N, C-alpha and C positions, 0 to 999 in steps of 0.2 A: 465374512464378518457381517453381522446384521446391525441394523441401527440401534437395537436394544443393547448391544454389547457396550461395555464400559472399558474395553481394552484401549490402551494408549498406543499411538504410533509416533515415530519421530518425524518432525517436519523436514522435508528434503532440503530446505534452505538454511534454517538456523539450528537444526538438530534437536530442538526442544521437544519433549514429549507432550502430546495433546490427545484429547478424545475427539475423533471426527464427529461433526455435527451436521454438516450440510450435504455431504454426498456419500455414496457407498464407498467410493475410492477418493479420498481427499489427501492430496500430497502435502499441502502446506497448512500451517496452523492458522493463517489468516491472510487477509488481502495484502498487507505490507510485505510479507514474505513472498507471496505469489508474484507481486509486481516486481520486487527486487530480483527474483529468480528470472523473470522474463527479461528484465533489463540486462542482467548479467549474460544471459544466453545471446542477446542481440548485440552485446558489446557496448551498450550505452553506459554512461557514467552513473555512479550513485548520486542521488539528488543532492547530497550534502558535500560532494567532492567539488573543489574549486576548478575553474577552467584551466588554470595553470597546472594543477595537479593532474587533470585529465590529459592535457597535452604531453606532460612529462611521462605519464604512464603509457600513452600510446606510442611515443617515441621509443621508449624502452622496449615495448612489445615488438616493435618493428626492427629493433636493433640499431636505431639511429639516435645518437645522443649528440648534444652540441660539441662534446669533446671528440666525437668520431669524425668531425669535419676535417678536411685536409688542413693541416697546420704547418706544412713545410714550405709554404709560400713566404718568402722573405720580403720584408718591407723594403722599398727602394731606398738606396743611399742618396745622400745629397748630391754626389757626383752624377748619378744616374738621372736625377731630377733636373739638374743643371744641363746635362747633355740633351735631354728631351726638350727643354725650353729653348736651347740653341737651335735644334732642328726645326722646331715650330717657327722660330723667328726667321730662319732662312727661307722656309716655305712661304711665310707671309710676305717677305720681301719679293720673292719671285712672283707671287700672285699679284702684288701691287704693280710690278713692272709689266706683267701681261695685261693688266687692266689698262694701264696707260697706253700700251701699244694698240689695244683694241679700240680705245677711244680715239686715238689718232687716225685709225683706219676708218672709223665710222663717221667722225666729224671732220668736215673739210677744214683746212687751216684758214684762219681769218685773214682776209686780204686787206 
């Protein structure tokens, strides 16, 4: 194809027909399509795509969605919470007793 040809070719990004002006082999109809194609190849977001839409698209591409997170973990029941509080209370009491014994060993009794 010569520069004097008026034959149209399709833009590789938007598929619109155009007459090449700048190069012997021109792939894109203009700079916006060239930049958008480069960003698409590099995996970058479209300039008008929001950050949340970008994150959602990337999660979908990687196969990870918020619903794919393990959901079979049950919330603790009141009984389990109360049992854990009881165990912590017992451990705290034991630690306080050890602290008193340690203080008794380190500090001589007052005469």
